[in-house]
PASEBA-1860 file (N, C-alpha, C; in nm, 3 decimals):
! residues 113
1> XXXXXXXX> -17.419/7.871/-0.597/-17.353/8.107/-0.581/-17.192/8.078/-0.583 ~ -17.199/8.099/-0.717/-17.056/8.049/-0.672/-16.883/8.147/-0.635 ~ -16.847/8.047/-0.688/-16.692/8.135/-0.512/-16.666/8.258/-0.641 ~ -16.608/8.383/-0.629/-16.579/8.490/-0.708/-16.426/8.449/-0.675 ~ -16.343/8.360/-0.646/-16.178/8.364/-0.607/-16.153/8.269/-0.744 ~ -16.196/8.183/-0.760/-16.298/8.041/-0.885/-16.298/8.108/-1.075 ~ -16.360/8.258/-1.057/-16.414/8.302/-1.147/-16.281/8.371/-1.193 ~ -16.159/8.395/-1.110/-16.059/8.490/-1.144/-15.954/8.412/-1.150
9> XXXXXXXX> -15.850/8.500/-1.301/-15.779/8.351/-1.300/-15.668/8.384/-1.162 ~ -15.627/8.244/-1.177/-15.455/8.250/-1.057/-15.419/8.386/-1.122 ~ -15.272/8.494/-0.986/-15.201/8.509/-1.030/-15.068/8.548/-1.127 ~ -15.031/8.423/-1.089/-14.982/8.281/-1.191/-14.950/8.275/-1.303 ~ -15.104/8.265/-1.307/-15.126/8.240/-1.461/-15.060/8.369/-1.552 ~ -15.183/8.476/-1.474/-15.177/8.605/-1.538/-15.071/8.628/-1.531 ~ -14.940/8.606/-1.446/-14.838/8.698/-1.497/-14.750/8.611/-1.603 ~ -14.783/8.483/-1.605/-14.727/8.412/-1.730/-14.765/8.490/-1.808
17> XXXXXXXX> -14.905/8.518/-1.828/-14.958/8.580/-1.907/-14.911/8.752/-1.968 ~ -14.888/8.802/-1.871/-14.802/8.949/-1.919/-14.615/8.941/-1.943 ~ -14.636/8.808/-1.955/-14.466/8.755/-1.957/-14.435/8.735/-2.084 ~ -14.567/8.702/-2.198/-14.582/8.701/-2.291/-14.554/8.810/-2.405 ~ -14.647/8.839/-2.404/-14.659/8.973/-2.421/-14.559/9.100/-2.393 ~ -14.489/9.107/-2.481/-14.390/9.205/-2.567/-14.343/9.251/-2.603 ~ -14.271/9.369/-2.618/-14.345/9.456/-2.779/-14.193/9.443/-2.808 ~ -14.121/9.386/-2.780/-13.970/9.415/-2.877/-13.988/9.316/-2.956
25> XXXXXXXX> -14.105/9.161/-2.909/-14.136/9.075/-3.014/-14.117/9.123/-3.149 ~ -14.130/9.214/-3.171/-14.189/9.324/-3.301/-14.014/9.314/-3.386 ~ -13.945/9.335/-3.316/-13.826/9.360/-3.378/-13.804/9.279/-3.485 ~ -13.775/9.153/-3.340/-13.731/9.033/-3.391/-13.833/8.971/-3.421 ~ -13.955/9.028/-3.474/-14.016/8.941/-3.580/-13.928/8.998/-3.679 ~ -13.950/9.140/-3.708/-13.842/9.138/-3.858/-13.702/9.166/-3.943 ~ -13.655/9.121/-3.736/-13.496/9.012/-3.811/-13.513/8.848/-3.868 ~ -13.590/8.868/-3.807/-13.630/8.713/-3.856/-13.660/8.687/-3.969
33> XXXXXXXX> -13.761/8.773/-4.010/-13.864/8.813/-4.182/-13.670/8.868/-4.283 ~ -13.640/8.931/-4.227/-13.504/8.928/-4.329/-13.424/8.895/-4.331 ~ -13.390/8.834/-4.269/-13.314/8.640/-4.240/-13.373/8.522/-4.318 ~ -13.501/8.568/-4.363/-13.536/8.424/-4.388/-13.577/8.480/-4.532 ~ -13.521/8.609/-4.555/-13.549/8.657/-4.715/-13.407/8.684/-4.798 ~ -13.357/8.638/-4.706/-13.124/8.634/-4.709/-13.159/8.488/-4.751 ~ -13.229/8.405/-4.687/-13.214/8.257/-4.667/-13.283/8.221/-4.837 ~ -13.397/8.308/-4.836/-13.477/8.276/-4.986/-13.342/8.319/-5.117
41> XXXXXXXX> -13.316/8.391/-5.045/-13.210/8.418/-5.147/-13.061/8.328/-5.175 ~ -13.124/8.220/-5.101/-12.950/8.122/-5.085/-12.998/8.003/-5.163 ~ -13.175/7.994/-5.121/-13.214/7.886/-5.216/-13.204/7.936/-5.361 ~ -13.217/8.002/-5.417/-13.214/8.066/-5.593/-13.073/8.040/-5.587 ~ -12.913/8.124/-5.554/-12.821/8.068/-5.562/-12.736/7.958/-5.543 ~ -12.784/7.860/-5.427/-12.702/7.680/-5.378/-12.879/7.707/-5.590 ~ -12.902/7.658/-5.570/-13.019/7.626/-5.669/-12.915/7.620/-5.839 ~ -12.844/7.790/-5.868/-12.810/7.767/-6.004/-12.666/7.721/-5.977
49> XXXXXXXX> -12.615/7.706/-5.921/-12.530/7.667/-5.879/-12.522/7.472/-5.913 ~ -12.611/7.451/-5.805/-12.634/7.363/-5.859/-12.634/7.282/-6.023 ~ -12.724/7.323/-6.152/-12.791/7.290/-6.234/-12.611/7.384/-6.334 ~ -12.555/7.279/-6.394/-12.404/7.278/-6.459/-12.477/7.249/-6.632 ~ -12.398/7.240/-6.727/-12.429/7.186/-6.823/-12.304/7.093/-6.927 ~ -12.275/7.063/-7.000/-12.193/6.964/-7.009/-12.142/6.922/-7.144 ~ -12.147/6.996/-7.164/-12.151/6.950/-7.373/-12.013/6.876/-7.398 ~ -12.017/6.742/-7.452/-11.944/6.725/-7.546/-11.926/6.677/-7.636
57> XXXXXXXX> -11.814/6.706/-7.774/-11.836/6.720/-7.869/-11.766/6.500/-7.945 ~ -11.882/6.449/-8.042/-11.817/6.340/-8.052/-11.701/6.291/-8.136 ~ -11.641/6.207/-8.154/-11.542/6.208/-8.293/-11.617/6.196/-8.433 ~ -11.757/6.176/-8.495/-11.798/6.193/-8.576/-11.874/6.377/-8.598 ~ -11.872/6.410/-8.454/-11.920/6.572/-8.490/-11.982/6.534/-8.409 ~ -12.110/6.464/-8.392/-12.213/6.536/-8.296/-12.173/6.592/-8.146 ~ -12.329/6.650/-8.149/-12.271/6.733/-8.045/-12.328/6.662/-7.856 ~ -12.309/6.641/-7.791/-12.414/6.661/-7.708/-12.416/6.728/-7.561
65> XXXXXXXX> -12.531/6.726/-7.529/-12.481/6.815/-7.435/-12.603/6.752/-7.275 ~ -12.514/6.774/-7.151/-12.578/6.807/-7.094/-12.633/6.789/-6.958 ~ -12.680/6.784/-6.872/-12.700/6.841/-6.761/-12.689/6.701/-6.630 ~ -12.609/6.812/-6.566/-12.558/6.725/-6.422/-12.579/6.798/-6.375 ~ -12.619/6.752/-6.205/-12.681/6.811/-6.131/-12.556/6.820/-5.998 ~ -12.582/6.845/-5.901/-12.474/6.873/-5.766/-12.511/6.856/-5.721 ~ -12.552/6.775/-5.630/-12.582/6.698/-5.525/-12.554/6.806/-5.373 ~ -12.471/6.814/-5.335/-12.428/6.866/-5.223/-12.482/7.048/-5.271
73> XXXXXXXX> -12.518/7.133/-5.337/-12.538/7.245/-5.376/-12.699/7.228/-5.356 ~ -12.783/7.130/-5.403/-12.972/7.088/-5.444/-12.923/7.050/-5.293 ~ -12.909/6.956/-5.209/-12.871/7.008/-5.069/-12.857/7.080/-5.011 ~ -12.762/7.182/-4.998/-12.791/7.296/-4.925/-12.893/7.326/-4.969 ~ -12.902/7.420/-5.085/-13.082/7.482/-5.138/-13.206/7.407/-5.044 ~ -13.211/7.261/-4.991/-13.330/7.239/-4.988/-13.305/7.258/-4.766 ~ -13.200/7.264/-4.776/-13.188/7.356/-4.563/-13.226/7.487/-4.623 ~ -13.177/7.554/-4.721/-13.141/7.698/-4.731/-13.360/7.740/-4.707
81> XXXXXXXX> -13.417/7.654/-4.765/-13.535/7.613/-4.769/-13.587/7.631/-4.676 ~ -13.521/7.516/-4.599/-13.611/7.480/-4.432/-13.593/7.622/-4.358 ~ -13.488/7.645/-4.350/-13.468/7.757/-4.291/-13.549/7.904/-4.310 ~ -13.544/7.893/-4.401/-13.632/8.064/-4.433/-13.835/7.994/-4.396 ~ -13.861/7.828/-4.452/-14.023/7.827/-4.303/-13.968/7.842/-4.180 ~ -13.907/7.805/-4.186/-13.921/7.819/-3.972/-13.901/7.968/-3.928 ~ -13.782/8.020/-4.013/-13.827/8.180/-3.947/-13.938/8.251/-4.018 ~ -13.989/8.215/-4.077/-14.095/8.294/-4.133/-14.228/8.233/-4.035
89> XXXXXXXX> -14.227/8.061/-3.944/-14.359/8.057/-3.953/-14.325/8.114/-3.759 ~ -14.213/8.138/-3.719/-14.133/8.199/-3.632/-14.192/8.315/-3.602 ~ -14.096/8.410/-3.686/-14.167/8.567/-3.733/-14.368/8.600/-3.743 ~ -14.355/8.516/-3.767/-14.473/8.516/-3.719/-14.549/8.475/-3.578 ~ -14.582/8.370/-3.495/-14.541/8.415/-3.338/-14.434/8.482/-3.290 ~ -14.415/8.530/-3.349/-14.341/8.715/-3.231/-14.453/8.798/-3.265 ~ -14.447/8.800/-3.355/-14.536/8.936/-3.472/-14.686/8.919/-3.358 ~ -14.709/8.793/-3.356/-14.891/8.794/-3.325/-14.889/8.739/-3.096
97> XXXXXXXX> -14.785/8.738/-3.098/-14.712/8.817/-2.960/-14.659/8.895/-2.937 ~ -14.637/8.964/-3.013/-14.612/9.119/-2.964/-14.703/9.176/-2.993 ~ -14.764/9.135/-3.079/-14.956/9.260/-3.063/-15.035/9.247/-3.046 ~ -15.051/9.111/-2.935/-15.179/9.078/-2.890/-15.172/9.187/-2.850 ~ -15.306/9.210/-2.803/-15.385/9.304/-2.701/-15.471/9.189/-2.589 ~ -15.411/9.242/-2.485/-15.457/9.224/-2.339/-15.634/9.199/-2.291 ~ -15.628/9.070/-2.198/-15.755/9.017/-2.213/-15.803/9.079/-2.128 ~ -15.943/9.118/-2.159/-16.024/9.229/-2.120/-16.137/9.184/-1.998
105> XXXXXXXX> -16.098/9.216/-1.925/-16.139/9.227/-1.708/-16.314/9.229/-1.753 ~ -16.360/9.140/-1.644/-16.490/9.201/-1.612/-16.501/9.268/-1.575 ~ -16.619/9.295/-1.555/-16.693/9.434/-1.567/-16.816/9.350/-1.453 ~ -16.807/9.438/-1.300/-16.884/9.381/-1.178/-16.989/9.494/-1.264 ~ -17.104/9.389/-1.220/-17.264/9.394/-1.302/-17.366/9.569/-1.195 ~ -17.327/9.640/-1.204/-17.452/9.728/-1.134/-17.534/9.716/-1.104 ~ -17.583/9.569/-1.070/-17.656/9.520/-1.087/-17.707/9.551/-0.932 ~ -17.801/9.547/-0.873/-17.788/9.553/-0.712/-17.828/9.374/-0.685
113> X> -17.798/9.324/-0.601/-17.798/9.178/-0.529/-17.933/9.076/-0.493
END
């Protein structure tokens, strides 16, 4: 014979689970996705500013073309990419917590004891 009290979750754990399910988290997820898109745009903008060309004419008339990479802009591009990735992962987490269904409750069996 099993104890009926041990089969049901405690009221404090049920309260904690209900506290996680909050539909406003979908709004938070949408805002985070918009911020991730803005951060992704910032990555491309920073990377475009990081790469430049330098043209030098030598005394003999030869033209030397070099690419110059600026470390500050590249570092900022990587930082924006990391922020975009974190925002995307957290937006997925918020969306899951916002739409998750509640736990199914066991129905008492109608079988006679």
